[in-house]
Backbone bond lengths (Angstrom), bond angles and torsions (degrees), N, CA, C in turn:
res aa  C-N    CA-C-N  psi(-1)  N-CA   C-N-CA  omega(-1)  CA-C   N-CA-C  phi
1 M - - - 1.461 - - 1.520 108.95 -
2 N 1.342 116.95 135.60 1.447 121.72 176.51 1.520 108.78 -78.35
3 I 1.309 117.70 119.20 1.457 121.45 -173.82 1.515 111.03 -64.82
4 S 1.330 116.76 -39.09 1.455 119.13 -177.98 1.521 111.70 -63.66
5 Q 1.342 117.94 -30.91 1.454 121.48 177.92 1.518 111.87 -75.24
6 A 1.318 117.36 -23.03 1.459 120.47 -176.87 1.521 112.44 -84.75
7 Q 1.324 117.55 -10.42 1.449 120.37 -177.91 1.529 109.33 -77.76
8 T 1.317 117.60 129.47 1.460 121.84 -176.41 1.518 110.04 -121.35
9 P 1.369 116.85 135.75 1.462 119.16 176.97 1.520 110.66 -66.42
10 V 1.301 116.28 142.01 1.452 122.26 179.50 1.527 107.96 -128.96
11 Q 1.345 117.03 137.72 1.452 120.79 -177.37 1.516 113.22 -83.87
12 S 1.300 118.18 -26.94 1.461 120.88 179.68 1.511 108.37 -142.59
13 F 1.312 114.52 163.59 1.460 118.29 -175.89 1.513 109.29 -139.77
14 N 1.307 115.36 133.31 1.467 122.24 174.94 1.513 107.69 -134.32
15 P 1.310 118.71 111.94 1.471 120.16 -178.44 1.507 113.27 -63.05
16 L 1.337 118.41 -16.57 1.461 121.07 178.89 1.512 111.48 55.37
17 L 1.307 115.18 45.11 1.454 118.89 -179.92 1.514 108.99 -85.30
18 S 1.311 116.62 125.27 1.458 121.55 173.66 1.521 106.93 -98.37
19 T 1.344 115.21 101.88 1.456 118.98 -169.64 1.502 113.25 -102.78
20 S 1.322 116.90 -12.70 1.458 117.53 -175.74 1.514 112.45 -64.69
21 S 1.327 115.50 -36.16 1.457 118.53 -178.70 1.518 111.95 -76.89
22 M 1.352 117.59 -15.01 1.465 120.10 -176.95 1.516 111.74 -97.06
23 G 1.355 117.64 -7.16 1.449 119.18 173.96 1.506 114.64 82.82
24 Y 1.348 118.39 22.37 1.446 118.82 174.90 1.521 107.58 -146.61
25 S 1.306 116.53 164.91 1.462 121.51 -177.90 1.508 109.99 -120.06
26 S 1.325 114.51 154.63 1.457 118.63 -179.91 1.516 109.23 -146.79
27 N 1.324 115.06 151.43 1.453 122.03 176.21 1.521 107.89 -129.43
28 P 1.315 117.26 81.51 1.461 118.37 -176.46 1.511 111.37 -75.13
29 S 1.309 115.32 145.90 1.461 121.49 173.47 1.508 108.16 -132.52
30 A 1.310 116.63 147.12 1.460 120.02 -175.50 1.513 110.40 -133.59
31 Q 1.314 115.96 144.38 1.454 122.21 177.20 1.519 108.27 -130.04
32 L 1.316 117.04 123.53 1.451 121.81 -177.59 1.520 110.38 -69.55
33 V 1.348 115.09 131.82 1.464 121.53 177.60 1.514 107.47 -124.62
34 S 1.330 117.33 120.87 1.467 119.92 -177.91 1.518 110.03 -75.77
35 S 1.336 115.52 149.47 1.464 121.53 -179.40 1.505 108.60 -154.67
36 T 1.317 116.07 151.45 1.463 120.27 177.48 1.513 111.30 -68.47
37 N 1.306 118.34 -20.75 1.455 121.23 -179.81 1.523 112.26 -92.17
38 G 1.317 118.42 0.62 1.450 118.96 -179.17 1.513 109.53 137.84
39 A 1.309 116.90 -161.23 1.458 121.63 -179.34 1.508 109.62 -102.72
40 F 1.312 116.87 128.66 1.449 122.57 178.24 1.514 108.77 -115.72
41 F 1.286 116.81 157.81 1.449 121.74 179.03 1.516 109.20 -131.46
42 D 1.314 115.83 133.09 1.454 120.74 170.63 1.518 107.14 -88.96
43 L 1.314 116.83 111.82 1.460 121.37 -177.31 1.513 109.88 -103.78
44 T 1.302 115.34 131.10 1.455 119.90 173.86 1.512 107.70 -116.31
45 F 1.305 116.24 107.21 1.455 121.30 179.53 1.524 109.15 -92.17
46 E 1.313 114.82 111.76 1.465 117.95 173.70 1.523 106.94 -86.96
47 T 1.301 114.20 66.05 1.459 121.39 -172.17 1.514 109.41 -117.85
48 Q 1.280 116.22 132.31 1.464 120.85 176.39 1.513 108.59 -116.79
49 F 1.303 115.25 114.79 1.455 121.57 -178.57 1.518 107.91 -134.00
50 L 1.314 115.82 113.51 1.466 121.49 -176.56 1.522 111.02 57.48
51 G 1.342 114.89 36.07 1.452 119.08 176.37 1.511 114.52 78.73
52 Y 1.340 118.01 10.93 1.462 120.53 -176.25 1.518 108.91 -114.15
53 I 1.311 117.13 128.95 1.457 122.24 177.42 1.520 108.15 -102.95
54 M 1.338 115.97 119.86 1.463 120.62 -176.83 1.516 109.81 -69.34
55 P 1.325 118.20 134.63 1.462 120.97 -178.06 1.527 111.71 -81.03
56 T 1.321 114.39 172.52 1.461 120.11 175.92 1.524 109.46 -73.25
57 F 1.348 117.42 136.28 1.456 120.48 176.71 1.517 108.69 -152.24
58 P 1.339 117.64 144.48 1.468 121.53 177.74 1.523 110.58 -82.96
59 V 1.328 115.72 144.57 1.456 120.56 177.95 1.511 109.25 -131.21
60 V 1.329 116.69 162.90 1.451 123.14 177.95 1.517 108.88 -140.14
61 R 1.316 115.33 147.49 1.459 120.34 -179.70 1.518 109.48 -93.84
62 V 1.323 116.22 126.09 1.460 123.49 176.19 1.525 106.73 -122.17
63 G 1.313 116.42 104.57 1.457 119.27 -174.92 1.521 109.69 65.94
64 N 1.317 116.43 -121.01 1.456 122.27 178.06 1.527 112.48 -101.52
65 L 1.325 115.94 11.43 1.459 120.28 -176.88 1.514 110.57 -111.39
66 W 1.335 115.35 144.75 1.456 121.86 170.37 1.521 108.04 -105.99
67 L 1.334 115.76 120.30 1.456 120.92 -176.05 1.523 109.76 -120.80
68 P 1.337 117.22 143.31 1.466 119.02 171.42 1.520 110.32 -59.85
69 R 1.318 114.52 143.89 1.460 118.51 -176.67 1.527 111.90 -60.53
70 K 1.309 116.91 -38.64 1.467 120.14 179.11 1.521 111.41 -62.65
71 S 1.340 115.88 -41.87 1.469 119.19 179.06 1.516 110.96 -63.15
72 L 1.340 116.13 -36.73 1.451 119.98 178.95 1.522 111.33 -63.24
73 A 1.331 115.54 -41.97 1.467 118.93 178.30 1.526 111.20 -63.26
74 D 1.334 116.71 -38.71 1.471 120.08 178.47 1.530 110.62 -65.81
75 I 1.324 116.31 -39.45 1.465 119.79 -179.35 1.519 110.68 -66.17
76 E 1.340 116.79 -39.34 1.457 119.61 -179.60 1.521 112.03 -65.21
77 C 1.347 116.44 -28.99 1.467 120.05 179.68 1.514 112.67 -82.76
78 F 1.314 116.24 -11.81 1.464 120.07 -175.61 1.512 109.92 -106.58
79 S 1.303 116.34 131.38 1.460 121.32 176.75 1.508 109.06 -108.37
80 A 1.307 116.37 112.03 1.462 120.48 -178.03 1.514 112.06 -84.62
81 S 1.335 117.02 -4.59 1.468 120.16 -175.68 1.521 110.38 -123.28
82 Q 1.326 116.54 47.76 1.452 120.00 176.92 1.516 110.07 -64.43
83 S 1.310 115.56 136.18 1.455 119.65 178.34 1.519 109.91 -75.66
84 P 1.341 117.77 155.43 1.474 119.79 175.94 1.515 112.76 -55.82
85 L 1.346 116.50 -33.27 1.464 120.09 178.93 1.518 110.74 -65.12
86 S 1.355 117.18 -42.75 1.462 120.72 178.44 1.523 111.03 -65.04
87 I 1.337 116.52 -40.73 1.463 120.25 178.73 1.523 110.73 -61.45
88 A 1.342 116.83 -43.50 1.465 120.80 -179.34 1.525 110.98 -65.18
89 R 1.328 116.56 -42.45 1.461 119.19 -179.89 1.527 111.28 -66.19
90 N 1.319 116.85 -39.98 1.463 119.89 177.54 1.525 111.27 -64.26
91 A 1.345 116.64 -36.95 1.465 120.08 178.65 1.521 110.92 -65.09
92 V 1.334 116.96 -40.08 1.462 120.12 178.37 1.519 110.47 -65.66
93 A 1.336 116.89 -44.12 1.467 119.90 179.07 1.526 111.01 -62.44
94 R 1.336 116.49 -41.55 1.466 119.88 178.21 1.524 110.86 -65.55
95 G 1.333 116.74 -38.02 1.457 120.31 179.17 1.521 112.28 -64.55
96 I 1.332 116.24 -39.99 1.462 119.50 178.18 1.518 110.41 -62.53
97 E 1.336 117.14 -42.42 1.456 120.45 179.01 1.528 111.37 -65.93
98 Q 1.351 116.50 -39.74 1.459 119.72 -179.46 1.522 111.58 -66.72
99 M 1.338 116.74 -34.17 1.457 119.65 179.07 1.527 111.47 -62.84
100 K 1.332 116.29 -28.78 1.462 119.86 -178.84 1.522 112.33 -75.23
101 I 1.342 115.95 -26.47 1.465 118.65 -173.68 1.530 112.55 -112.73
102 C 1.351 117.89 6.81 1.470 119.97 -179.87 1.525 110.13 -59.61
103 H 1.296 116.48 125.00 1.467 121.84 -178.84 1.518 109.30 -91.65
104 P 1.325 119.14 138.20 1.471 120.72 -178.23 1.525 114.00 -58.06
105 Q 1.327 117.99 -25.55 1.454 120.48 -177.06 1.533 112.32 -97.38
106 K 1.308 118.07 10.94 1.458 120.42 179.87 1.526 109.63 -68.08
107 L 1.339 116.44 136.37 1.455 121.38 -177.98 1.520 110.83 -76.56
108 T 1.317 115.88 151.78 1.456 122.09 177.84 1.519 109.02 -139.26
109 Q 1.319 115.64 150.07 1.460 121.55 175.41 1.525 111.75 -92.93
110 H 1.330 117.95 2.04 1.468 121.65 -175.23 1.523 110.02 -131.86
111 A 1.331 116.05 52.86 1.465 120.53 -175.29 1.530 111.43 -62.46
112 M 1.336 117.10 -42.64 1.471 119.62 -178.91 1.522 110.89 -64.71
113 L 1.333 116.15 -35.85 1.460 119.93 179.77 1.524 111.19 -63.98
114 I 1.315 117.24 -33.17 1.464 120.49 177.94 1.527 110.36 -65.37
115 G 1.347 116.47 -44.24 1.463 119.49 176.66 1.518 112.08 -62.80
116 W 1.327 116.69 -41.12 1.467 119.90 177.83 1.530 111.28 -64.07
117 G 1.335 116.32 -37.33 1.458 119.17 179.23 1.514 112.46 -64.90
118 E 1.321 116.37 -44.01 1.465 119.70 177.85 1.535 110.58 -62.36
119 Y 1.338 115.79 -40.47 1.464 119.35 179.50 1.527 110.95 -68.56
120 A 1.351 116.66 -38.46 1.466 120.47 179.01 1.525 110.99 -61.55
121 Q 1.328 117.08 -35.22 1.461 119.08 177.32 1.528 111.06 -69.60
122 Q 1.324 117.23 -36.87 1.463 120.62 -178.64 1.530 111.92 -67.36
123 I 1.324 117.87 -39.77 1.469 120.45 -176.58 1.525 112.05 -88.19
124 G 1.342 117.88 -0.02 1.459 120.89 174.44 1.505 115.74 86.43
125 L 1.327 118.51 11.37 1.462 120.51 -178.08 1.529 111.53 -64.90
126 I 1.323 116.72 -44.64 1.463 119.97 -177.38 1.524 110.86 -65.06
127 D 1.317 117.61 -40.79 1.468 120.62 178.58 1.522 111.45 -63.51
128 K 1.324 117.07 -38.47 1.469 120.13 179.15 1.525 110.99 -66.48
129 L 1.326 116.89 -40.27 1.464 119.17 179.45 1.524 111.19 -69.12
130 K 1.328 117.15 -35.93 1.462 119.76 178.91 1.525 112.43 -68.67
131 A 1.332 117.33 -23.82 1.467 120.88 -178.38 1.526 113.30 -83.48
132 I 1.315 118.04 -7.21 1.465 121.55 -178.16 1.527 109.83 -76.97
133 E 1.317 116.35 133.46 1.460 121.27 176.71 1.529 109.74 -82.23
134 I 1.320 115.45 124.19 1.461 121.66 -178.76 1.526 107.72 -121.21
135 P 1.328 118.65 122.34 1.472 121.64 -174.27 1.521 112.96 -77.84
136 V 1.329 116.54 53.38 1.461 122.07 179.12 1.523 107.83 -133.93
137 K 1.323 116.14 138.11 1.465 120.50 -178.98 1.520 110.46 -73.36
138 G 1.319 115.19 141.56 1.451 120.98 174.91 1.517 109.86 -125.53
139 V 1.321 118.20 131.20 1.464 122.57 -179.38 1.528 109.91 -104.63
140 V 1.321 116.41 -64.03 1.464 121.10 177.08 1.517 110.68 -94.72
141 H 1.326 116.71 -47.34 1.463 122.62 179.47 1.522 109.63 -107.70
142 A 1.319 116.22 131.07 1.459 120.45 176.97 1.529 109.77 -68.24
143 P 1.335 117.86 149.10 1.469 119.37 178.75 1.522 112.71 -59.65
144 Q 1.337 117.22 -30.95 1.462 119.30 177.21 1.531 111.14 -65.10
145 A 1.333 117.01 -34.29 1.460 120.25 177.38 1.530 110.88 -67.41
146 K 1.317 116.95 -31.97 1.465 120.19 178.97 1.525 110.63 -72.41
147 V 1.332 116.99 -38.10 1.468 119.69 174.70 1.525 110.09 -64.90
148 L 1.323 116.97 -40.13 1.463 120.94 177.48 1.528 110.57 -64.01
149 T 1.326 117.31 -37.54 1.468 121.58 176.56 1.525 110.48 -62.76
150 F 1.325 116.58 -40.02 1.463 120.83 177.96 1.528 110.74 -62.77
151 L 1.328 117.11 -41.40 1.459 121.04 176.94 1.525 110.88 -62.95
152 M 1.319 117.24 -41.58 1.463 120.57 177.79 1.523 110.58 -62.21
153 G 1.324 116.79 -40.41 1.456 120.20 177.89 1.518 112.48 -62.76
154 I 1.338 116.37 -40.15 1.468 120.21 177.82 1.526 110.49 -61.83
155 L 1.323 116.23 -43.06 1.458 120.30 -178.53 1.529 112.23 -67.11
156 T 1.336 117.65 -27.87 1.460 120.22 177.57 1.519 112.37 -84.64
157 G 1.346 117.16 -8.04 1.461 120.11 175.50 1.513 114.82 83.77
158 I 1.328 118.32 28.99 1.465 119.37 178.69 1.527 109.59 -66.27
159 T 1.330 115.82 145.43 1.463 121.07 176.93 1.514 111.92 -98.29
160 H 1.321 117.59 -22.69 1.458 122.65 176.97 1.522 108.33 -133.53
161 L 1.316 115.89 147.18 1.458 120.06 -177.30 1.526 111.83 -62.19
162 K 1.317 117.32 -32.96 1.456 120.15 -178.79 1.534 112.14 -68.15
163 D 1.331 117.73 -13.64 1.464 120.22 177.22 1.526 111.81 -63.96
164 L 1.338 117.31 -18.28 1.462 119.54 176.09 1.525 111.55 -58.62
165 N 1.331 116.04 -36.33 1.463 121.08 -177.78 1.517 113.91 -111.21
166 E 1.339 117.23 -24.03 1.457 120.23 -171.19 1.523 113.63 -125.46
167 G 1.331 118.12 11.42 1.455 121.22 -178.78 1.523 112.27 -75.79
168 P 1.346 116.75 179.50 1.470 120.05 179.02 1.529 112.89 -59.48
169 H 1.328 116.69 -37.07 1.470 122.16 176.69 1.527 107.14 -129.69
170 P 1.329 117.66 80.64 1.477 120.58 -172.28 1.526 112.23 -59.63
171 L 1.301 114.91 128.15 1.455 119.85 177.77 1.524 110.73 -65.92
172 A 1.327 117.51 -26.52 1.466 121.05 -179.03 1.517 112.98 -65.48
173 H 1.340 118.76 -13.77 1.459 122.69 -179.99 1.524 112.57 -103.70
174 D 1.320 117.22 -0.34 1.462 120.94 -177.32 1.530 108.83 -98.44
175 F 1.338 115.91 93.20 1.457 119.81 -175.86 1.522 112.26 -72.09
176 W 1.336 117.44 -26.14 1.468 119.50 175.84 1.515 110.88 -64.66
177 A 1.335 117.40 -44.10 1.459 120.86 179.23 1.522 110.91 -65.43
178 M 1.321 116.56 -41.33 1.467 119.44 179.06 1.523 111.00 -62.34
179 R 1.325 116.29 -41.90 1.463 118.93 -179.45 1.522 110.90 -65.76
180 A 1.333 117.91 -36.62 1.462 120.73 179.34 1.523 111.66 -62.78
181 W 1.342 116.13 -29.35 1.474 120.41 -179.60 1.519 112.32 -99.86
182 G 1.323 117.45 12.69 1.461 120.79 174.14 1.515 114.38 77.59
183 L 1.330 118.52 25.96 1.458 122.33 179.76 1.529 109.63 -119.70
184 V 1.330 116.33 150.24 1.461 120.30 174.95 1.523 111.33 -101.36
185 A 1.323 117.33 -18.90 1.467 122.16 177.19 1.510 108.17 -158.17
186 L 1.321 115.94 152.41 1.454 121.29 178.87 1.527 109.74 -95.80
187 P 1.321 118.01 135.07 1.466 119.51 175.12 1.518 110.88 -66.93
188 H 1.318 116.21 156.73 1.455 120.78 178.43 1.521 109.66 -66.55
189 Y 1.330 115.84 149.61 1.466 119.16 -175.62 1.526 112.17 -61.96
190 S 1.339 117.76 -27.98 1.463 119.53 178.36 1.528 110.82 -65.74
191 G 1.340 116.28 -38.32 1.460 119.64 176.25 1.513 112.15 -68.47
192 V 1.335 116.82 -37.11 1.466 120.32 175.66 1.525 110.15 -61.86
193 S 1.327 116.74 -42.14 1.461 121.17 179.97 1.524 110.98 -62.59
194 R 1.328 117.65 -43.99 1.467 120.10 -179.82 1.525 111.25 -65.19
195 T 1.322 116.75 -37.53 1.469 119.15 178.85 1.519 111.25 -66.48
196 L 1.324 117.51 -43.30 1.463 120.24 178.91 1.526 110.55 -63.17
197 A 1.328 116.60 -38.38 1.473 119.43 178.85 1.523 111.42 -67.39
198 G 1.336 117.09 -27.13 1.460 120.28 -179.26 1.516 114.46 -86.10
199 C 1.320 118.56 -6.06 1.466 121.40 178.99 1.525 109.76 -74.01
200 D 1.323 117.07 124.57 1.458 121.03 178.19 1.523 110.63 -89.47
201 S 1.320 115.83 -177.22 1.476 120.62 -176.79 1.525 111.70 -63.43
202 K 1.333 117.78 -33.73 1.460 120.07 178.41 1.530 111.12 -66.20
203 T 1.328 115.72 -39.22 1.462 119.17 178.47 1.518 111.21 -65.82
204 V 1.337 115.89 -43.54 1.465 119.60 178.74 1.524 110.46 -61.27
205 A 1.333 116.65 -42.70 1.465 119.95 178.84 1.526 111.28 -63.89
206 A 1.340 117.43 -37.74 1.464 120.33 179.57 1.528 111.14 -67.89
207 I 1.333 117.17 -40.28 1.468 120.47 177.62 1.523 110.30 -64.81
208 T 1.332 116.10 -43.52 1.467 120.22 178.55 1.521 111.14 -61.10
209 E 1.324 116.15 -41.96 1.461 120.14 179.64 1.522 111.01 -65.10
210 A 1.337 116.67 -38.64 1.469 119.58 178.33 1.523 111.27 -63.92
211 L 1.314 116.60 -41.77 1.465 119.98 178.66 1.525 111.17 -66.55
212 H 1.331 116.44 -41.31 1.468 119.68 179.23 1.532 111.37 -64.36
213 S 1.324 116.43 -36.74 1.471 118.66 -179.82 1.525 111.71 -65.50
214 I 1.335 116.66 -27.13 1.461 120.14 176.98 1.525 110.93 -79.43
215 V 1.330 116.83 -37.62 1.472 121.08 -174.81 1.527 111.67 -80.88
216 S 1.338 117.34 -30.47 1.473 121.23 -172.80 1.520 114.08 -54.38
217 P 1.341 121.22 -44.12 1.473 119.17 179.69 1.533 113.30 -59.00
218 F 1.329 117.61 -34.73 1.458 120.07 178.43 1.530 110.72 -68.81
219 I 1.326 116.67 -41.39 1.468 120.03 179.29 1.520 110.79 -66.53
220 E 1.332 116.51 -43.98 1.466 120.19 179.88 1.528 110.85 -61.29
221 Q 1.310 117.29 -38.97 1.464 120.59 178.84 1.515 111.07 -62.38
222 E 1.351 117.56 -43.65 1.463 120.35 -178.58 1.522 111.54 -69.35
223 V 1.325 117.32 -38.00 1.474 120.30 177.55 1.523 109.81 -63.59
224 R 1.313 116.66 -41.52 1.460 120.30 179.80 1.525 110.92 -64.75
225 L 1.319 118.67 -41.81 1.462 121.15 179.11 1.528 111.09 -63.30
226 I 1.316 117.22 -41.87 1.473 120.16 -178.94 1.523 110.66 -65.94
227 R 1.317 117.25 -41.64 1.463 120.04 -178.41 1.531 111.30 -70.98
228 E 1.346 117.39 -33.45 1.464 119.66 176.65 1.522 111.50 -65.11
229 Q 1.341 116.55 -27.18 1.463 121.19 177.67 1.534 112.44 -89.89
230 N 1.334 115.77 6.56 1.473 121.34 -179.71 1.530 111.55 54.21
231 Q 1.307 115.41 40.69 1.451 121.56 178.11 1.528 109.94 -108.28
232 P 1.318 117.00 150.79 1.470 118.92 178.22 1.529 110.57 -74.52
233 L 1.320 115.57 153.26 1.452 121.42 173.89 1.526 108.28 -82.20
234 I 1.308 116.56 117.51 1.466 121.90 -179.63 1.526 108.03 -102.70
235 V 1.322 114.82 117.18 1.458 121.37 -176.88 1.523 108.53 -117.67
236 D 1.319 115.24 135.57 1.460 121.73 -178.33 1.518 109.22 -110.34
237 F 1.356 116.21 124.04 1.462 122.46 175.07 1.529 108.16 -99.21
238 D 1.316 115.19 130.33 1.457 119.27 -177.57 1.523 109.65 -136.82
239 L 1.332 115.89 137.79 1.462 122.34 174.75 1.524 107.58 -114.29
240 A 1.323 116.23 107.30 1.462 121.50 -177.09 1.523 109.23 -110.06
241 P 1.338 117.73 132.28 1.467 119.45 179.96 1.516 111.86 -69.18
242 R 1.307 114.88 140.22 1.465 122.40 175.63 1.524 107.25 -128.07
243 R 1.321 115.70 101.58 1.463 120.29 -172.35 1.527 111.08 -87.11
244 V 1.344 115.29 145.52 1.457 122.16 172.56 1.529 107.32 -123.99
245 S 1.333 116.44 177.21 1.455 120.55 -179.36 1.526 110.82 -62.57
246 N 1.325 116.61 135.22 1.465 120.95 -178.46 1.516 112.68 -64.26
247 T 1.317 118.12 -23.20 1.465 121.50 -178.07 1.528 112.21 -96.86
248 S 1.329 117.59 2.59 1.458 120.22 -176.55 1.527 111.04 -73.80
249 T 1.324 115.27 145.29 1.465 121.77 176.25 1.528 111.72 -123.57
250 S 1.315 118.38 5.40 1.459 121.37 -173.26 1.522 113.82 -105.02
251 F 1.348 118.18 1.81 1.455 120.85 178.35 1.531 108.93 -95.93
252 P 1.331 118.76 107.51 1.471 120.36 -176.65 1.526 111.75 -66.95
253 G 1.307 116.30 131.35 1.461 121.07 175.71 1.507 115.48 82.25
254 A 1.332 118.59 -1.06 1.469 120.23 179.11 1.526 109.37 -69.97
255 E 1.328 116.67 138.95 1.458 122.51 -178.45 1.521 109.14 -132.60
256 F 1.341 115.00 157.69 1.451 119.92 174.95 1.528 109.66 -78.81
257 G 1.308 115.84 139.72 1.458 122.22 178.91 1.519 109.43 -176.51
258 W 1.317 115.40 -175.46 1.456 119.68 -179.31 1.523 109.54 -72.04
259 Q 1.326 115.64 120.92 1.461 123.04 176.86 1.527 107.25 -115.34
260 G 1.306 116.22 89.16 1.455 120.18 -175.42 1.517 109.95 75.92
261 S 1.322 117.02 -109.56 1.463 121.22 -176.14 1.522 112.81 -107.18
262 Q 1.337 118.42 6.94 1.448 119.96 -178.78 1.522 110.25 -149.05
263 V 1.326 114.48 163.84 1.455 120.37 -179.31 1.524 108.78 -82.15
264 G 1.319 115.92 136.79 1.448 120.33 179.43 1.517 111.05 -163.66
265 L 1.321 115.68 171.82 1.460 122.31 179.45 1.521 109.34 -85.96
266 G 1.331 116.23 135.54 1.459 118.06 178.76 1.513 112.75 170.03
267 Y 1.313 114.55 -159.56 1.461 123.58 -177.06 1.524 109.76 -126.51
268 D 1.331 114.14 172.82 1.454 122.54 158.72 1.517 107.27 -101.07
269 A 1.305 117.24 129.71 1.458 120.69 170.60 1.523 107.03 -89.59
270 A 1.332 116.07 105.85 1.462 121.46 179.05 1.523 108.44 -81.49
271 L 1.329 116.90 108.31 1.454 122.69 -174.21 1.528 109.95 -115.55
272 V 1.325 115.39 135.18 1.463 121.93 179.13 1.523 108.07 -120.84
273 A 1.338 116.51 124.67 1.465 121.06 -177.38 1.528 109.85 -127.38
274 L 1.312 115.14 137.98 1.462 122.37 177.64 1.524 109.16 -98.51
275 T 1.338 116.33 133.60 1.462 120.05 173.77 1.521 108.27 -73.21
276 S 1.329 116.36 112.73 1.458 122.23 -168.82 1.525 110.36 -109.96
277 P 1.347 118.37 136.35 1.461 120.15 176.80 1.528 112.98 -69.34
278 T 1.329 118.06 -22.13 1.467 121.42 -178.47 1.518 112.19 -94.42
279 Y 1.334 116.80 -46.50 1.464 121.26 -173.05 1.522 113.24 -105.32
280 G 1.305 117.82 -7.99 1.459 120.91 -179.16 1.513 112.35 83.71
281 R 1.330 116.69 -58.56 1.466 121.94 -178.78 1.523 107.14 -140.19
282 L 1.322 115.91 114.63 1.459 121.90 -176.11 1.524 108.92 -120.46
283 F 1.329 116.53 115.61 1.465 120.02 179.77 1.519 109.76 -75.16
284 V 1.315 114.93 131.21 1.465 120.38 -175.99 1.521 112.62 -116.78
285 A 1.327 119.28 -15.18 1.465 121.59 179.80 1.516 109.02 -161.58
286 G 1.311 115.37 157.97 1.461 120.11 178.37 1.517 110.91 -175.65
287 F 1.314 116.75 145.02 1.461 121.53 177.57 1.523 108.49 -162.91
288 H 1.330 115.68 162.05 1.455 121.82 175.79 1.516 110.23 -84.00
289 Y 1.329 114.53 146.49 1.458 120.01 178.64 1.525 107.87 -145.50
290 P 1.341 117.90 138.19 1.467 119.51 178.20 1.520 112.06 -59.35
291 R 1.311 116.21 156.90 1.454 121.67 -173.66 1.525 113.24 -75.57
292 N 1.315 118.23 -33.77 1.466 120.31 -165.70 1.519 116.85 -86.78
293 P 1.347 121.80 -25.84 1.466 119.86 -172.49 1.525 113.27 -61.33
294 L 1.348 114.83 166.65 1.457 121.17 177.12 1.525 111.42 -62.46
295 G 1.315 115.80 153.91 1.449 120.46 -174.32 1.518 114.23 -73.91
296 L 1.347 118.76 -30.53 1.460 121.02 -173.25 1.530 113.06 -62.49
297 P 1.332 120.61 -49.27 1.469 118.73 178.22 1.529 112.57 -60.45
298 R 1.299 115.82 -33.38 1.460 119.58 179.22 1.532 110.30 -66.97
299 I 1.327 117.36 -44.38 1.463 121.08 178.63 1.520 110.62 -64.01
300 Q 1.332 116.55 -40.10 1.469 119.80 179.13 1.523 111.37 -61.46
301 Q 1.335 116.72 -41.73 1.461 119.88 179.01 1.521 110.86 -65.90
302 M 1.317 117.40 -37.64 1.465 120.49 178.42 1.522 111.15 -67.07
303 V 1.339 117.35 -38.73 1.467 120.88 178.74 1.526 110.21 -63.97
304 R 1.343 116.85 -46.03 1.461 120.23 -179.81 1.531 110.80 -62.40
305 A 1.331 116.96 -41.84 1.461 119.85 179.28 1.524 111.25 -64.91
306 T 1.325 116.72 -36.36 1.468 120.92 179.39 1.521 111.23 -66.52
307 E 1.321 116.68 -46.27 1.463 120.32 -179.19 1.524 111.20 -64.82
308 A 1.339 116.71 -37.66 1.465 119.24 178.74 1.522 111.01 -67.27
309 S 1.322 117.17 -35.13 1.460 120.48 -178.42 1.524 112.13 -77.09
310 L 1.322 116.88 -41.24 1.468 120.48 -178.27 1.517 112.85 -78.55
311 G 1.314 117.38 -25.12 1.460 120.63 -177.92 1.512 114.06 76.45
312 V 1.310 118.81 10.68 1.466 123.25 178.33 1.522 108.52 -134.35
313 Q 1.308 114.40 162.95 1.456 120.98 178.06 1.512 109.74 -129.50
314 P 1.310 118.22 149.10 1.471 120.10 176.27 1.523 110.79 -72.01
315 R 1.318 116.25 163.09 1.471 120.63 176.10 1.522 109.53 -65.36
316 R 1.308 114.72 123.64 1.466 118.96 -176.78 1.529 111.83 -79.62
317 R 1.326 117.14 -31.74 1.470 122.70 -179.75 1.529 110.64 50.54
318 T 1.312 113.63 49.19 1.474 118.91 -178.18 1.529 111.67 -66.27
319 S 1.356 117.32 -26.02 1.470 118.88 179.76 1.522 111.20 -63.74
320 L 1.337 117.06 -38.62 1.456 120.07 178.19 1.524 110.98 -68.24
321 V 1.327 116.69 -36.82 1.467 119.64 177.69 1.531 110.11 -65.75
322 K 1.328 116.03 -42.84 1.453 119.56 179.54 1.528 111.12 -63.29
323 K 1.324 115.85 -40.86 1.461 119.67 178.36 1.517 110.93 -63.31
324 R 1.318 115.82 -39.91 1.469 120.01 178.91 1.519 111.12 -64.50
325 I 1.318 116.68 -39.63 1.466 119.99 -179.39 1.518 110.94 -66.73
326 N 1.354 116.79 -36.43 1.473 120.32 -174.29 1.518 113.14 -85.20
327 L 1.341 118.85 -1.36 1.447 119.60 178.31 1.528 111.10 -64.52
328 P 1.338 118.54 142.81 1.468 120.65 174.99 1.513 110.04 -59.69
329 S 1.300 116.66 147.20 1.461 121.49 -177.15 1.520 111.66 -61.33
330 K 1.341 120.35 -30.23 1.455 122.00 -177.21 1.529 111.43 -70.94
331 S 1.333 117.06 -29.06 1.459 119.69 -176.93 1.527 113.31 -88.00
332 R 1.291 116.49 -3.10 1.458 119.36 -179.11 1.508 110.92 -78.57
């Protein structure tokens, strides 16, 4: 509703104050003041309540309400129904202005993320993610920027997507971190959620391939160092529980099972780590797996993922297996 249209001229004014029950008396007087926005009244309340004398102030009638004129002006300047598009555009404009005045000594709650962002730009990770085609429309923020925002949230350890904007230390307010990752403003978490939901299997495969292309040189270097030292490749397979809400229906493949010390809905995070001479523990593969299936298919998938990531295979020694199979039953 347009407030200026709701203002109606009034010929007389009676505050209709019932003061007897409140224990004080008043003698209000009103003087009509004409205005282009409607009829205003200068009210002088000769009222003493708890030792306070109310000052003169102009008011205006809006519908069935009497509002102070100043409050009306504040309401007209405030839009309580900003569209998401307007909010996003205002955030970008504010981010551009903040980038101009960012002080080198300004404190941040995401110092490590800033270092990771600078490093991600050097190794080409951000450029690779920006080059991925994502079948989602972008108006203010490109869908690639929303995927990048999701990655930043993962690195900061958020537990819920809304923590990007509403967490204890919202990443959306850290302009230093945004600048390190090549962004001027962070999209709202609702937009990030819609973009992730719109990513198809081809997009997921392209993102995975981009990440693997960045990680592969580090893995190849460690494999080469271990083999030059004539040492075996020691790989650790780990199944770590990843719990989700028991009432959730939107996590594909989640099953009930033991999650730590209690039964709950979730996954197994199948993690593969290489014992590295440089980094100590280098993760080379990982994926979600339901809790209930048999262990053998899960181990087989982890082995295949490990061999694909390392680029080497263990000695199969199939000749010994064949010899074992062909032994007479009496000699076994």
